[in-house]
MIVOVO-477710 format. One record per residue (C-alpha): x, y, z; residue number from 0. Coordinates in steps of 0.25 Angstrom, whole numbers, plus 5000, padded with zeros to 4 digits. Example, Ala and Ser with C-alpha at 12.3 -4.5 7.8 and 13.67 -1.06 7.14 Angstrom:
BEGIN
<east = 5049, north = 4982, up = 5031, k = 0>
<east = 5055, north = 4996, up = 5029, k = 1>
//
This chain:
BEGIN
<east = 5009, north = 4963, up = 4951, k = 0>
<east = 5011, north = 4960, up = 4937, k = 1>
<east = 5007, north = 4974, up = 4931, k = 2>
<east = 5017, north = 4980, up = 4938, k = 3>
<east = 5031, north = 4982, up = 4937, k = 4>
<east = 5041, north = 4979, up = 4950, k = 5>
<east = 5056, north = 4977, up = 4953, k = 6>
<east = 5066, north = 4974, up = 4962, k = 7>
<east = 5081, north = 4977, up = 4964, k = 8>
<east = 5089, north = 4964, up = 4965, k = 9>
<east = 5102, north = 4969, up = 4971, k = 10>
<east = 5109, north = 4983, up = 4973, k = 11>
<east = 5124, north = 4985, up = 4972, k = 12>
<east = 5130, north = 4998, up = 4978, k = 13>
<east = 5145, north = 5003, up = 4977, k = 14>
<east = 5149, north = 5014, up = 4986, k = 15>
<east = 5161, north = 5023, up = 4983, k = 16>
<east = 5169, north = 5032, up = 4993, k = 17>
<east = 5160, north = 5044, up = 4988, k = 18>
<east = 5146, north = 5036, up = 4989, k = 19>
<east = 5137, north = 5029, up = 4979, k = 20>
<east = 5143, north = 5026, up = 4967, k = 21>
<east = 5135, north = 5013, up = 4959, k = 22>
<east = 5125, north = 5002, up = 4962, k = 23>
<east = 5119, north = 4991, up = 4951, k = 24>
<east = 5105, north = 4988, up = 4953, k = 25>
<east = 5097, north = 4977, up = 4947, k = 26>
<east = 5082, north = 4977, up = 4946, k = 27>
<east = 5070, north = 4968, up = 4942, k = 28>
<east = 5058, north = 4974, up = 4936, k = 29>
<east = 5048, north = 4965, up = 4934, k = 30>
<east = 5031, north = 4964, up = 4932, k = 31>
<east = 5029, north = 4949, up = 4934, k = 32>
<east = 5039, north = 4937, up = 4936, k = 33>
<east = 5039, north = 4934, up = 4921, k = 34>
<east = 5054, north = 4936, up = 4915, k = 35>
<east = 5048, north = 4944, up = 4904, k = 36>
<east = 5041, north = 4953, up = 4914, k = 37>
<east = 5055, north = 4955, up = 4921, k = 38>
<east = 5066, north = 4966, up = 4919, k = 39>
<east = 5081, north = 4966, up = 4925, k = 40>
<east = 5087, north = 4980, up = 4926, k = 41>
<east = 5101, north = 4983, up = 4931, k = 42>
<east = 5107, north = 4995, up = 4932, k = 43>
<east = 5120, north = 5002, up = 4936, k = 44>
<east = 5121, north = 5015, up = 4943, k = 45>
<east = 5133, north = 5023, up = 4947, k = 46>
<east = 5130, north = 5035, up = 4956, k = 47>
<east = 5115, north = 5033, up = 4956, k = 48>
<east = 5115, north = 5033, up = 4939, k = 49>
<east = 5111, north = 5022, up = 4932, k = 50>
<east = 5122, north = 5020, up = 4922, k = 51>
<east = 5118, north = 5005, up = 4915, k = 52>
<east = 5107, north = 4997, up = 4915, k = 53>
<east = 5103, north = 4982, up = 4910, k = 54>
<east = 5089, north = 4979, up = 4908, k = 55>
<east = 5084, north = 4964, up = 4905, k = 56>
<east = 5073, north = 4973, up = 4895, k = 57>
<east = 5085, north = 4979, up = 4887, k = 58>
<east = 5094, north = 4967, up = 4888, k = 59>
<east = 5106, north = 4976, up = 4889, k = 60>
<east = 5113, north = 4987, up = 4897, k = 61>
<east = 5111, north = 5001, up = 4895, k = 62>
<east = 5119, north = 5013, up = 4899, k = 63>
<east = 5114, north = 5027, up = 4905, k = 64>
<east = 5127, north = 5034, up = 4904, k = 65>
<east = 5140, north = 5034, up = 4898, k = 66>
<east = 5146, north = 5026, up = 4908, k = 67>
<east = 5133, north = 5016, up = 4907, k = 68>
<east = 5135, north = 5015, up = 4892, k = 69>
<east = 5148, north = 5009, up = 4893, k = 70>
<east = 5143, north = 5001, up = 4904, k = 71>
<east = 5132, north = 4995, up = 4896, k = 72>
<east = 5139, north = 4993, up = 4884, k = 73>
<east = 5150, north = 4985, up = 4891, k = 74>
<east = 5140, north = 4976, up = 4898, k = 75>
<east = 5131, north = 4974, up = 4885, k = 76>
<east = 5144, north = 4968, up = 4878, k = 77>
<east = 5146, north = 4958, up = 4890, k = 78>
<east = 5139, north = 4946, up = 4887, k = 79>
<east = 5140, north = 4941, up = 4902, k = 80>
<east = 5135, north = 4955, up = 4908, k = 81>
<east = 5124, north = 4957, up = 4899, k = 82>
<east = 5121, north = 4942, up = 4900, k = 83>
<east = 5120, north = 4942, up = 4916, k = 84>
<east = 5111, north = 4955, up = 4916, k = 85>
<east = 5101, north = 4948, up = 4907, k = 86>
<east = 5101, north = 4936, up = 4916, k = 87>
<east = 5097, north = 4944, up = 4928, k = 88>
<east = 5083, north = 4945, up = 4924, k = 89>
<east = 5080, north = 4930, up = 4925, k = 90>
<east = 5091, north = 4926, up = 4936, k = 91>
<east = 5087, north = 4937, up = 4945, k = 92>
<east = 5075, north = 4945, up = 4941, k = 93>
<east = 5066, north = 4934, up = 4939, k = 94>
<east = 5071, north = 4926, up = 4952, k = 95>
<east = 5067, north = 4938, up = 4960, k = 96>
<east = 5054, north = 4942, up = 4954, k = 97>
<east = 5049, north = 4928, up = 4955, k = 98>
<east = 5052, north = 4928, up = 4970, k = 99>
<east = 5047, north = 4941, up = 4972, k = 100>
<east = 5033, north = 4936, up = 4965, k = 101>
<east = 5032, north = 4923, up = 4974, k = 102>
<east = 5036, north = 4931, up = 4987, k = 103>
<east = 5028, north = 4945, up = 4985, k = 104>
<east = 5022, north = 4950, up = 4971, k = 105>
<east = 5012, north = 4939, up = 4972, k = 106>
<east = 5007, north = 4941, up = 4985, k = 107>
<east = 4995, north = 4949, up = 4989, k = 108>
<east = 4988, north = 4956, up = 5001, k = 109>
<east = 4974, north = 4958, up = 5003, k = 110>
<east = 4970, north = 4972, up = 5005, k = 111>
<east = 4963, north = 4978, up = 5016, k = 112>
<east = 4951, north = 4986, up = 5015, k = 113>
<east = 4946, north = 4997, up = 5025, k = 114>
<east = 4935, north = 5007, up = 5022, k = 115>
<east = 4933, north = 5020, up = 5030, k = 116>
<east = 4927, north = 5034, up = 5028, k = 117>
<east = 4935, north = 5046, up = 5026, k = 118>
<east = 4933, north = 5061, up = 5026, k = 119>
<east = 4929, north = 5065, up = 5013, k = 120>
<east = 4937, north = 5077, up = 5006, k = 121>
<east = 4927, north = 5085, up = 5004, k = 122>
<east = 4918, north = 5086, up = 4991, k = 123>
<east = 4903, north = 5080, up = 4986, k = 124>
<east = 4904, north = 5068, up = 4994, k = 125>
<east = 4903, north = 5067, up = 5009, k = 126>
<east = 4911, north = 5054, up = 5011, k = 127>
<east = 4923, north = 5047, up = 5009, k = 128>
<east = 4926, north = 5032, up = 5010, k = 129>
<east = 4941, north = 5027, up = 5010, k = 130>
<east = 4944, north = 5011, up = 5005, k = 131>
<east = 4958, north = 5008, up = 5011, k = 132>
<east = 4965, north = 4996, up = 5006, k = 133>
<east = 4978, north = 4992, up = 5011, k = 134>
<east = 4988, north = 4980, up = 5013, k = 135>
<east = 4986, north = 4975, up = 4999, k = 136>
<east = 4996, north = 4969, up = 4988, k = 137>
<east = 4998, north = 4970, up = 4977, k = 138>
<east = 4996, north = 4984, up = 4974, k = 139>
<east = 4986, north = 4984, up = 4964, k = 140>
<east = 4971, north = 4985, up = 4970, k = 141>
<east = 4957, north = 4991, up = 4965, k = 142>
<east = 4948, north = 4998, up = 4976, k = 143>
<east = 4934, north = 5002, up = 4972, k = 144>
<east = 4923, north = 5009, up = 4978, k = 145>
<east = 4908, north = 5004, up = 4978, k = 146>
<east = 4896, north = 5010, up = 4982, k = 147>
<east = 4883, north = 5001, up = 4981, k = 148>
<east = 4892, north = 4989, up = 4974, k = 149>
<east = 4895, north = 5000, up = 4963, k = 150>
<east = 4908, north = 5005, up = 4959, k = 151>
<east = 4912, north = 5019, up = 4963, k = 152>
<east = 4921, north = 5026, up = 4954, k = 153>
<east = 4919, north = 5042, up = 4957, k = 154>
<east = 4924, north = 5048, up = 4970, k = 155>
<east = 4935, north = 5037, up = 4973, k = 156>
<east = 4949, north = 5041, up = 4975, k = 157>
<east = 4960, north = 5030, up = 4977, k = 158>
<east = 4974, north = 5031, up = 4982, k = 159>
<east = 4987, north = 5023, up = 4974, k = 160>
<east = 4990, north = 5008, up = 4982, k = 161>
<east = 5000, north = 5014, up = 4991, k = 162>
<east = 5012, north = 5004, up = 4996, k = 163>
<east = 5012, north = 5001, up = 5012, k = 164>
<east = 5027, north = 4999, up = 5010, k = 165>
<east = 5024, north = 4983, up = 5014, k = 166>
<east = 5020, north = 4978, up = 5000, k = 167>
<east = 5006, north = 4981, up = 5004, k = 168>
<east = 4997, north = 4992, up = 4997, k = 169>
<east = 4985, north = 5001, up = 5002, k = 170>
<east = 4975, north = 5010, up = 4995, k = 171>
<east = 4965, north = 5020, up = 4997, k = 172>
<east = 4952, north = 5023, up = 4990, k = 173>
<east = 4943, north = 5034, up = 4993, k = 174>
<east = 4927, north = 5037, up = 4991, k = 175>
<east = 4919, north = 5048, up = 4990, k = 176>
<east = 4905, north = 5047, up = 4993, k = 177>
<east = 4892, north = 5052, up = 4997, k = 178>
<east = 4885, north = 5042, up = 5007, k = 179>
<east = 4871, north = 5036, up = 5002, k = 180>
<east = 4862, north = 5029, up = 5011, k = 181>
<east = 4864, north = 5012, up = 5010, k = 182>
<east = 4875, north = 5013, up = 5000, k = 183>
<east = 4886, north = 5003, up = 5001, k = 184>
<east = 4902, north = 5008, up = 4997, k = 185>
<east = 4912, north = 4999, up = 4997, k = 186>
<east = 4927, north = 4998, up = 4994, k = 187>
<east = 4931, north = 4987, up = 4985, k = 188>
<east = 4945, north = 4981, up = 4983, k = 189>
<east = 4950, north = 4972, up = 4974, k = 190>
<east = 4965, north = 4966, up = 4974, k = 191>
<east = 4973, north = 4953, up = 4969, k = 192>
<east = 4974, north = 4948, up = 4983, k = 193>
<east = 4958, north = 4948, up = 4984, k = 194>
<east = 4949, north = 4938, up = 4977, k = 195>
<east = 4938, north = 4946, up = 4977, k = 196>
<east = 4936, north = 4963, up = 4980, k = 197>
<east = 4937, north = 4967, up = 4994, k = 198>
<east = 4924, north = 4974, up = 4997, k = 199>
<east = 4925, north = 4984, up = 5010, k = 200>
<east = 4910, north = 4990, up = 5012, k = 201>
<east = 4909, north = 5005, up = 5019, k = 202>
<east = 4902, north = 5004, up = 5032, k = 203>
<east = 4897, north = 5018, up = 5034, k = 204>
<east = 4894, north = 5014, up = 5050, k = 205>
<east = 4903, north = 5022, up = 5059, k = 206>
<east = 4919, north = 5019, up = 5058, k = 207>
<east = 4924, north = 5010, up = 5069, k = 208>
<east = 4933, north = 5020, up = 5075, k = 209>
<east = 4921, north = 5029, up = 5076, k = 210>
<east = 4912, north = 5018, up = 5084, k = 211>
<east = 4924, north = 5018, up = 5092, k = 212>
<east = 4924, north = 5032, up = 5095, k = 213>
<east = 4910, north = 5031, up = 5099, k = 214>
<east = 4912, north = 5019, up = 5108, k = 215>
<east = 4923, north = 5025, up = 5115, k = 216>
<east = 4915, north = 5038, up = 5119, k = 217>
<east = 4902, north = 5030, up = 5122, k = 218>
<east = 4910, north = 5022, up = 5132, k = 219>
<east = 4917, north = 5035, up = 5137, k = 220>
<east = 4902, north = 5041, up = 5139, k = 221>
<east = 4897, north = 5028, up = 5146, k = 222>
<east = 4908, north = 5027, up = 5155, k = 223>
<east = 4908, north = 5043, up = 5158, k = 224>
<east = 4893, north = 5040, up = 5161, k = 225>
<east = 4896, north = 5028, up = 5171, k = 226>
<east = 4907, north = 5036, up = 5178, k = 227>
<east = 4897, north = 5047, up = 5181, k = 228>
<east = 4886, north = 5038, up = 5185, k = 229>
<east = 4895, north = 5032, up = 5195, k = 230>
<east = 4899, north = 5046, up = 5201, k = 231>
<east = 4884, north = 5049, up = 5202, k = 232>
<east = 4882, north = 5037, up = 5211, k = 233>
<east = 4894, north = 5038, up = 5220, k = 234>
<east = 4890, north = 5052, up = 5221, k = 235>
<east = 4876, north = 5047, up = 5225, k = 236>
<east = 4879, north = 5037, up = 5235, k = 237>
<east = 4889, north = 5046, up = 5242, k = 238>
<east = 4878, north = 5057, up = 5243, k = 239>
<east = 4868, north = 5046, up = 5250, k = 240>
<east = 4880, north = 5042, up = 5259, k = 241>
<east = 4882, north = 5055, up = 5266, k = 242>
<east = 4876, north = 5058, up = 5280, k = 243>
<east = 4870, north = 5073, up = 5280, k = 244>
<east = 4874, north = 5080, up = 5294, k = 245>
<east = 4865, north = 5091, up = 5298, k = 246>
<east = 4872, north = 5104, up = 5302, k = 247>
<east = 4869, north = 5115, up = 5312, k = 248>
//
């Protein structure tokens, strides 16, 4: 996670007038580690959804973005109490909250689940396609590799980006187009921060479980039909033997 920038809003203050939305001030912390030098505190003042002034700990002073903002920035920069209070926010507020985030969430990991399945190829030079679905993992960074008889496959491979599930977990899918060879071994290898060793999922070319279930259900129906037919035939034969034939004149 150290290589990516993260951020959060500390609090949000809105003021409403008779005519609706007017002004709000937003405090943010942007960081890529819990170290103080890797944290930036940003205070922004907005009026009618337009940012007119900002303080950034990286700049060390207020900056105005329009005529009104320039006047406010000059006033605040000339007030040691206001300027000092904003500079102190980086350590007193940002660092404290960033350390809580790292302890509670950002240092945690979730092991990915891996599933291999056969899908219909889009057409082209290959007759088969496999999909490696990797899901429920955290953090985002992950590596998915295809192996064919133990060798890394680099051609005819397409992968999606890491997609958010909306609950801190991620998922990714990788496809391999290929022409089957007798006796070969195809595998999907997944490397992730939560794993001590890579997960290698081998492709089993035997019939998928869903197809086996369909055949089992069909066979059960056929057997049941035969049993019912046989029972009906036996019943008919017994009834026929039990009849008394009466001669007619």
